[in-house]
C-alpha positions in Angstrom: 0.0 0.0 0.0 2.9 2.4 0.7 4.2 2.3 -2.7 0.8 3.0 -4.2 0.0 5.9 -2.0 3.5 7.6 -1.9 4.6 6.8 -5.4 2.0 5.4 -7.9 -0.5 8.2 -7.1 2.2 10.8 -7.6 3.4 9.2 -10.9 -0.3 8.9 -12.2 -1.2 12.5 -11.4 1.9 14.0 -12.7 1.7 12.1 -16.0 -1.8 13.3 -16.4 -0.7 16.9 -15.8 2.4 16.9 -18.0 0.7 18.2 -21.2 -0.9 21.1 -19.2 2.4 21.9 -17.4 4.3 22.0 -20.8 1.7 24.4 -22.2 1.8 26.6 -19.2 5.7 26.5 -19.2 6.0 27.5 -22.8 3.3 30.2 -22.5 5.1 31.9 -19.6 8.5 32.0 -21.3 9.8 29.0 -19.4 9.0 30.3 -15.9 5.4 29.3 -15.5 5.2 25.6 -14.5 6.9 23.6 -11.8 6.7 20.1 -10.3 7.6 19.7 -6.8 7.7 16.2 -5.3 8.2 15.7 -1.5 10.7 13.0 -0.7 12.5 12.2 2.6 15.9 11.4 4.0 14.5 7.9 4.1 15.1 7.6 0.4 18.8 7.1 1.2 17.8 3.7 2.8 15.4 2.7 0.1 16.1 -0.3 -2.2 14.5 -1.0 -5.5 15.3 -4.4 -7.0 14.0 -5.6 -10.3 11.7 -8.6 -9.7 11.8 -7.8 -6.0 8.0 -7.9 -5.7 7.8 -4.1 -4.8 4.5 -3.7 -6.5 3.0 -7.1 -5.7 4.3 -8.3 -2.4 6.2 -5.2 -1.3 8.1 -4.4 1.8 6.1 -3.0 4.7 6.8 -0.4 7.3 10.0 1.6 7.1 11.4 -0.4 4.2 8.4 0.2 2.1 8.3 3.8 2.9 12.1 4.2 2.1 11.6 2.4 -1.3 8.7 4.6 -2.2 10.5 7.8 -1.4 13.5 6.5 -3.4 11.1 5.9 -6.3 9.9 9.5 -6.1 13.5 10.9 -6.2 14.3 8.8 -9.2 11.1 9.7 -10.9 11.7 13.4 -10.3 15.2 13.2 -11.7 13.9 11.5 -14.8 11.1 13.9 -15.2 13.5 16.9 -14.9 15.6 15.4 -17.7 12.5 14.6 -19.9 11.1 18.1 -19.5 14.4 20.0 -19.7 13.5 21.9 -22.9 9.8 22.5 -22.2 9.9 25.4 -19.7 8.8 23.0 -16.9 11.1 22.6 -14.0 11.0 19.6 -11.7 12.2 19.6 -8.1 12.5 17.2 -5.2 12.1 18.5 -1.8 13.3 16.5 1.2 
């Protein structure tokens, strides 16, 4: 449940809003749109392993929380790279 609430919801909403954010960013000369995701120092303890069952079995408690925050950090970095020339900035706040 932690990965769903902390990461998948953020991912889904952001992906739905990207076209609107890009339009706003271009209309305001590159200073009009920003994505800010809230992470945590717990991300430093997160582990994401391919085939590790994160989305099906998933760790619970602090391990699940840390993994979800690490996923947000990685998503935010990827999003910043993806939107680099669109006028949209993407930030992670710990």
